[in-house]
N, C-alpha and C positions, 0 to 999 in steps of 0.2 A: 335315557334323555338326560344329558347333565344340566347342571341348575341353572346356567345362562339360558341355555334352549328352553327349558321349563319357563322361565321367566317370560321370554318372547311368545311362546306357545299360548299362555294365559293373556298376554296383552291382545293378540288376535281374538282369542274368546271373549274379551272384555267389549271389544269393537262390536262383535256380534250380539251381544247382550243389548248394548244400545240400540242397534237396529231392530231388535225384537221389541223393546219399550216404544219405540217409535211407531212400529207397526201395530202393536197391541190394539189400541182404540179402533182402528179400521177393522182389525178382523172382528173384533167384538159386536162393533156395528153390523158386520156381514153376517155374523152367525146368528143373528136374530131371525125370525120368522120370515119366510121369504114366499114372495108372491109367485104362485105356480104360473107357468106359460099358458097362454090361452089357446094356443094351437099347437098341434104336434109338430107343423114345421118351424115354430118358434122355438120349440124345445130342442129340435135338432140342431138349429142355428146357434143356439146358446152352447149346446154340448160340444159341438165341432169347434167352436171360438175357445172353448175352454181346453180342449184337446190341444189346439195349437198354442195356447199360452203355456200349458204344462211341459210341451214338448221343447219349446224355447227355454224354458227354465231349466228342464234337465240338462240339455246342452250347455247352458250357463254352468251349472254344478259340474259337469265334466272338464269344462275349462277351468274353474276354479281348482279342482284338484290337479290339474296339468301344471298350473302355474305354481302350485304349492310344492308338487314334486320337483319342480325343476329349481325352486328356491331351497328346499330341504336338502337337496343332494349336490348343491353349488358351494363347494368349499374352497374355492380359488381365492375368494375375497379375505381382506383383513377381518371383517366381522362376519365370520361363517356362522357363530353361534347365533346371531340376530336372525341371519336368514334362514337357518336350520330351523329354528324355534317358529318362525313366522311361517314358513313353509309347511311344517306338519300341522300346524294350526289350520292352514287352508285346508289341507288334505281332509282332516278330520271333519272340517265344517262343510267341505264340497261333497263329502262322502255321506254325511247327515242328510244334506238337502238332497241330493241324489235318490236316497231311499225314500224320503219324504215324498218327493215330486213323482218319483216311480210308482209309488202305491197309489198318489191321487190320480195318477194317469191310468192305471189300471182300472181303478173303481169307476173313474170317467168314461173309459173305454167300455165297460159293463153297460153302463147306464145308455150310452150312444147305441150300443148294439141293440139293447131291449128296444129302443125307438125304432131302429131300423126294421126291426122285426114287426112292430105295430104298423109301421108304414107300408109293409108288404112288399 
């Protein structure tokens, strides 16, 4: 990666860091002790809702990587270093988020599966 691309890559990383700082208080609030669901049906509803949310996030991560790849390999414009740097930054961020959301989706899938076994 040439120096210009690297600069723009880190610009994208800095924007993601700002998003992390914005979301951190909400995450810390949610990471506290949770109230367990009152019924099995409520637990299943919550688990399936989480699965839908994570599935949407995973698709969004793939779209982020696709847009990043399109930017990274578009060299027709005058400012191709900027597009390549931003594109590579988006690919890396999208990949990390896809792994993160994929792991959460797998964990949630095991949880919902165990609830379905209990439901009979």
